[in-house]
C-alpha distance (Angstrom), angle and dihedral (degrees) to the residues before:
residue distance angle dihedral
M1 . . .
R2 3.83 . .
R3 3.74 119.0 .
R4 3.76 117.2 -118.6
R5 3.79 114.4 -117.5
R6 3.76 124.0 -135.9
A7 3.80 123.0 -115.0
G8 3.80 90.3 -91.8
G9 3.80 91.7 56.6
E10 3.79 96.0 -112.4
P11 3.83 119.7 122.7
P12 3.79 116.0 -118.6
S13 3.78 115.5 -90.5
T14 3.79 114.8 -87.4
A15 3.77 93.2 -149.1
R16 3.79 112.7 115.4
R17 3.80 122.4 -171.9
A18 3.79 118.5 -150.5
R19 3.77 124.8 -178.6
G20 3.77 127.9 -159.9
F21 3.76 131.2 19.3
L22 3.80 113.0 -17.1
L23 3.76 134.7 168.2
R24 3.80 117.0 -101.2
P25 3.82 122.0 -168.1
R26 3.80 116.5 -114.5
P27 3.83 126.2 -177.3
G28 3.79 121.9 -104.0
L29 3.81 141.9 157.8
Q30 3.79 122.3 -105.8
R31 3.81 131.8 174.3
V32 3.82 110.4 -124.5
H33 3.81 122.3 177.9
G34 3.78 92.2 -17.1
R35 3.82 99.3 -47.7
L36 3.79 135.9 85.4
E37 3.80 117.6 -106.0
L38 3.78 131.0 -177.1
V39 3.79 109.0 -123.8
G40 3.79 138.2 176.4
V41 3.81 110.2 -102.7
L42 3.82 120.2 -159.5
R43 3.77 113.6 -128.6
P44 3.83 129.6 167.6
A45 3.78 116.6 -98.2
H46 3.79 134.1 165.3
V47 3.78 102.9 -118.2
A48 3.79 123.3 -176.9
D49 3.80 98.2 -175.5
V50 3.79 128.3 19.3
R51 3.80 121.1 -168.7
S52 3.76 118.0 -154.7
R53 3.82 94.1 -135.6
A54 3.78 110.8 107.1
C55 3.78 118.2 -104.0
P56 3.83 119.5 -148.2
W57 3.79 92.9 -92.2
T58 3.83 103.0 45.8
A59 3.80 91.5 92.8
V60 3.79 130.8 50.9
R61 3.81 111.8 -98.5
P62 3.81 115.6 -168.4
L63 3.79 116.5 -153.4
A64 3.81 99.7 -102.5
R65 3.78 116.6 -142.1
D66 3.80 96.5 -161.8
R67 3.80 137.9 30.0
Q68 3.82 94.9 -107.3
R69 3.82 94.2 55.8
R70 3.82 91.4 43.4
D71 3.81 92.9 52.2
R72 3.82 91.6 47.2
V73 3.80 91.1 52.0
R74 3.81 91.3 48.8
R75 3.80 92.0 52.0
R76 3.80 91.2 50.6
T77 3.79 91.0 46.9
R78 3.80 93.0 53.5
A79 3.82 91.1 47.8
A80 3.79 95.1 46.1
T81 3.79 117.4 113.0
P82 3.80 109.3 -119.9
P83 3.81 113.7 -115.6
R84 3.79 120.4 -112.3
P85 3.79 114.3 -111.7
L86 3.79 114.6 -97.7
Q87 3.77 114.6 -124.4
P88 3.81 125.6 -162.3
S89 3.80 95.2 -116.9
A90 3.79 124.6 130.5
A91 3.79 88.2 -157.1
R92 3.82 91.5 76.8
G93 3.76 104.7 100.3
G94 3.83 107.0 -144.7
R95 3.76 132.8 67.9
V96 3.79 120.5 -97.8
G97 3.80 97.7 174.5
V98 3.78 119.5 -151.8
A99 3.79 92.4 0.7
A100 3.82 90.9 62.9
L101 3.80 91.2 49.8
I102 3.80 91.1 51.7
A103 3.79 91.2 47.4
A104 3.80 91.5 50.7
A105 3.80 90.8 48.3
V106 3.79 92.8 59.0
L107 3.80 96.5 52.2
A108 3.78 108.0 131.0
L109 3.81 99.1 -126.3
S110 3.79 137.3 3.1
P111 3.82 123.6 -134.3
A112 3.82 90.5 -108.4
T113 3.80 90.9 51.9
Y114 3.79 89.9 50.9
V115 3.81 91.7 52.6
E116 3.81 91.6 46.7
S117 3.80 90.5 52.3
H118 3.82 89.4 64.4
Q119 3.78 96.9 56.8
Q120 3.80 110.8 121.0
P121 3.83 128.6 -137.4
D122 3.83 90.1 -101.4
G123 3.83 90.1 60.0
G124 3.79 95.6 -107.2
F125 3.79 128.2 111.2
A126 3.79 128.9 -118.3
E127 3.77 140.9 -180.0
P128 3.82 115.0 -108.8
G129 3.80 108.7 -69.8
S130 3.83 94.3 10.4
S131 3.80 136.4 96.7
S132 3.80 129.5 -110.4
S133 3.80 121.6 -77.1
P134 3.83 131.7 -175.4
G135 3.81 92.5 -127.7
L136 3.79 96.5 55.1
T137 3.81 90.7 39.4
A138 3.80 90.1 55.6
W139 3.82 91.3 51.3
A140 3.80 91.7 46.7
L141 3.80 91.1 49.3
L142 3.82 91.3 50.8
G143 3.80 91.4 50.0
L144 3.80 92.7 48.4
R145 3.80 91.3 44.7
A146 3.81 89.4 54.3
A147 3.81 88.5 51.2
G148 3.80 91.4 50.8
R149 3.81 92.8 -110.6
P150 3.83 106.9 104.6
S151 3.80 118.3 174.9
A152 3.81 118.5 -129.9
S153 3.80 91.9 -164.9
A154 3.82 91.0 52.8
Y155 3.80 89.1 51.4
D156 3.82 89.7 51.2
Y157 3.81 89.6 49.4
L158 3.82 91.1 55.2
V159 3.81 92.5 47.4
A160 3.80 89.7 51.4
H161 3.83 91.3 52.8
E162 3.83 99.6 44.7
A163 3.80 93.4 105.6
G164 3.79 92.1 60.3
L165 3.82 96.0 55.7
Q166 3.80 109.8 115.3
T167 3.81 114.3 164.4
A168 3.79 126.0 64.9
T169 3.79 94.2 -118.4
D170 3.83 91.8 49.0
I171 3.80 89.8 54.1
E172 3.81 92.5 45.4
L173 3.80 94.0 48.2
V174 3.81 93.3 50.4
V175 3.82 91.6 46.5
L176 3.81 89.4 50.7
A177 3.82 91.8 51.1
E178 3.80 96.1 42.7
A179 3.81 94.1 45.5
A180 3.81 90.7 50.0
T181 3.79 90.6 52.8
G182 3.79 114.8 30.1
G183 3.80 113.3 -20.6
V184 3.81 136.5 -81.9
S185 3.78 126.9 -90.6
E186 3.79 115.8 -115.6
P187 3.84 94.8 -118.5
L188 3.82 91.5 54.0
Y189 3.80 91.7 45.8
E190 3.81 90.8 51.7
K191 3.80 89.3 49.6
L192 3.82 89.0 54.7
V193 3.81 93.4 48.2
G194 3.79 89.2 49.2
L195 3.81 90.1 63.4
S196 3.83 92.1 73.5
R197 3.83 117.1 112.5
P198 3.84 129.8 -154.9
D199 3.83 92.6 -110.1
G200 3.81 91.5 58.0
R201 3.78 98.7 -96.6
I202 3.77 122.6 134.4
G203 3.77 104.9 -148.0
P204 3.81 121.5 -20.0
A205 3.81 103.9 -51.8
I206 3.80 150.6 30.6
N207 3.79 88.9 -98.5
S208 3.81 93.6 54.4
T209 3.82 90.9 44.7
A210 3.80 91.9 55.6
W211 3.80 92.3 48.1
G212 3.79 91.0 44.6
I213 3.80 90.7 56.0
L214 3.81 91.0 47.9
A215 3.81 91.9 48.9
L216 3.81 92.7 48.6
A217 3.80 90.7 45.9
Q218 3.81 89.8 52.5
T219 3.82 89.6 55.4
R220 3.84 88.7 52.1
R221 3.81 91.0 -136.1
S222 3.81 131.7 130.3
P223 2.98 151.1 -96.7
R224 3.80 102.9 46.0
P225 3.81 113.1 -173.4
G226 3.78 126.8 -171.7
V227 3.82 104.8 66.1
S228 3.81 96.1 105.4
Y229 3.82 89.8 45.7
L230 3.82 91.3 55.9
L231 3.80 93.2 46.2
R232 3.81 91.5 51.2
H233 3.79 92.3 55.1
Q234 3.79 101.8 48.3
R235 3.80 107.0 128.5
P236 3.84 124.2 -125.9
S237 3.81 88.1 -105.9
G238 3.80 89.3 61.5
G239 3.79 94.9 -112.0
W240 3.79 136.3 103.3
G241 3.81 131.3 -131.6
W242 3.79 125.6 -148.2
I243 3.82 92.6 -102.0
V244 3.80 134.3 18.1
G245 3.80 109.5 -73.1
A246 3.81 95.1 14.1
R247 3.78 121.8 129.1
P248 3.82 110.0 -90.0
D249 3.79 117.5 -110.2
S250 3.79 136.9 -173.8
N251 3.81 96.9 -113.0
D252 3.79 97.3 54.2
T253 3.81 91.9 39.2
A254 3.80 90.8 53.6
A255 3.82 91.6 47.4
V256 3.82 91.5 50.5
I257 3.81 92.2 48.4
Q258 3.81 90.1 53.0
A259 3.81 90.8 47.3
L260 3.81 92.7 50.0
R261 3.79 92.0 46.6
A262 3.83 89.2 50.4
E263 3.82 84.8 60.6
R264 3.83 91.1 46.3
V265 3.81 95.3 -110.0
R266 3.81 111.1 162.9
G267 3.76 139.6 167.7
R268 3.77 131.8 43.5
P269 3.85 100.7 0.1
I270 3.80 91.2 55.7
A271 3.81 93.5 43.1
R272 3.81 91.5 50.8
G273 3.79 91.0 48.5
L274 3.81 92.4 51.7
A275 3.81 91.0 47.1
Y276 3.80 89.0 54.2
L277 3.81 90.5 51.5
R278 3.81 92.1 49.5
R279 3.80 89.4 57.7
L280 3.81 89.0 58.5
Q281 3.80 94.8 56.6
N282 3.79 113.0 107.5
R283 3.79 131.9 -148.3
D284 3.82 90.6 -98.8
G285 3.82 88.7 63.2
G286 3.79 96.1 -109.7
F287 3.80 129.0 114.2
E288 3.80 125.1 -125.6
L289 3.79 131.1 -143.9
T290 3.81 93.2 -121.6
S291 3.79 133.2 -9.2
G292 3.79 112.6 -65.7
R293 3.81 96.9 15.1
G294 3.81 96.7 103.2
S295 3.79 129.7 -122.7
D296 3.79 121.9 -58.5
A297 3.79 135.6 178.7
Q298 3.80 98.2 -115.7
S299 3.81 95.9 49.8
T300 3.80 88.8 47.4
A301 3.81 91.5 49.9
W302 3.81 92.0 49.6
A303 3.80 91.4 50.2
I304 3.81 92.2 50.7
Q305 3.81 90.8 51.5
A306 3.81 90.9 49.6
F307 3.80 92.4 52.7
V308 3.80 92.1 47.3
S309 3.81 92.9 48.3
A310 3.82 89.8 51.9
G311 3.79 92.1 51.2
A312 3.81 91.2 -113.0
R313 3.78 125.1 131.1
P314 3.81 111.4 -105.1
P315 3.81 114.4 -129.0
S316 3.81 108.4 -92.7
R317 3.80 89.9 -140.4
A318 3.81 88.4 66.2
F319 3.81 90.9 62.6
R320 3.79 91.1 47.6
Y321 3.80 89.7 51.8
L322 3.81 91.0 52.7
A323 3.80 90.5 47.5
S324 3.80 89.2 54.6
L325 3.82 89.2 58.0
Q326 3.80 96.7 51.9
R327 3.79 115.4 110.2
P328 3.83 128.2 -149.0
D329 3.82 91.6 -100.5
G330 3.82 90.2 60.1
S331 3.81 97.0 -105.4
Y332 3.81 126.6 120.7
R333 3.78 127.1 -125.5
Y334 3.80 117.4 -128.1
S335 3.80 88.6 -125.1
R336 3.77 139.2 -26.0
R337 3.77 88.0 -85.9
Y338 3.81 102.7 40.1
A339 3.81 133.2 43.1
A340 3.82 100.8 -175.7
T341 3.85 125.8 144.6
P342 3.83 95.8 9.1
V343 3.83 95.7 177.7
W344 3.81 92.4 53.5
V345 3.80 93.7 43.7
T346 3.81 93.7 46.9
S347 3.81 91.8 47.0
Q348 3.81 90.5 54.3
V349 3.80 94.2 44.7
L350 3.82 94.2 51.8
P351 3.85 97.6 74.1
A352 3.81 90.5 45.3
V353 3.81 97.5 52.7
L354 3.81 87.1 47.0
R355 3.83 89.3 50.5
K356 3.80 93.5 -122.8
P357 3.82 116.9 141.3
F358 3.79 126.1 -166.5
P359 2.96 131.7 -57.7
L360 3.82 90.9 50.3
R361 3.79 116.0 -132.2
């Protein structure tokens, strides 16, 4: 294929800059069809600048036994198109086999490592420049628990701060995190049960009812009220808002779907909820909170968890969107435009990329 020339007649520059760990060809011997051949072997190397012109080892060079074969190999080598550098990015669509696995293995930090790096001396977690809080610590503990790396000191921090929990969702979130890690104290469990209302609500809203069901399901105790309340307040669009009468959104809809699935609800309510979520997926693969808001990492993570909890296959484009938001330090941006609250965002993305819905098992 011919390269297009610019208006000035000059071909575009062939220089390509790649940052981070790449794969650089190195020579090696390999037996092919009964004879030894010298081949290019991919090995990790930290490369600051990669030029697209072929180096002597970017093509396979058999050991020629006569002049004719050697000259033929040289002509093919000079005509060969140089390969593009492989980058350790899950956002690249195709399959590159072993090379992709090697590239992924040399990533500097994982998302779980990034979250762990923001644990404070008191055991809690904080955003950069802030102090520990029970809410963020609960999210961090859930993310690390999903990754198989729970923190005992974070659990102890939550237990020490149970008395200061005030709102229904704060109580439910801490119960969910503690129950997923090491169990819930009886006083905190009784506080959660005491949130139930005669009309089936848990706490004041649809949002708190969904999280109450998830928290109770994580404790593996019965009874678990609230299912009929959630079913009664599904909107005609198939989604749920955070309170009765509120505009539906992806986050609350995904939380309700996970809560209903925790209680083994199937059929039309779940199908309608998933259909609502599908309508909020954008062309970039991400999901948005409400129509017109634009994709973000947390809404995309919630949607993935909802699909997994329902036994449906999450859209592959959603994972590619999340991969496009990951930074070299392992954290995730909130969106392509904003990078706020990276510890919170990364903690919420972790269960989704691991395909683990709530309650964690």
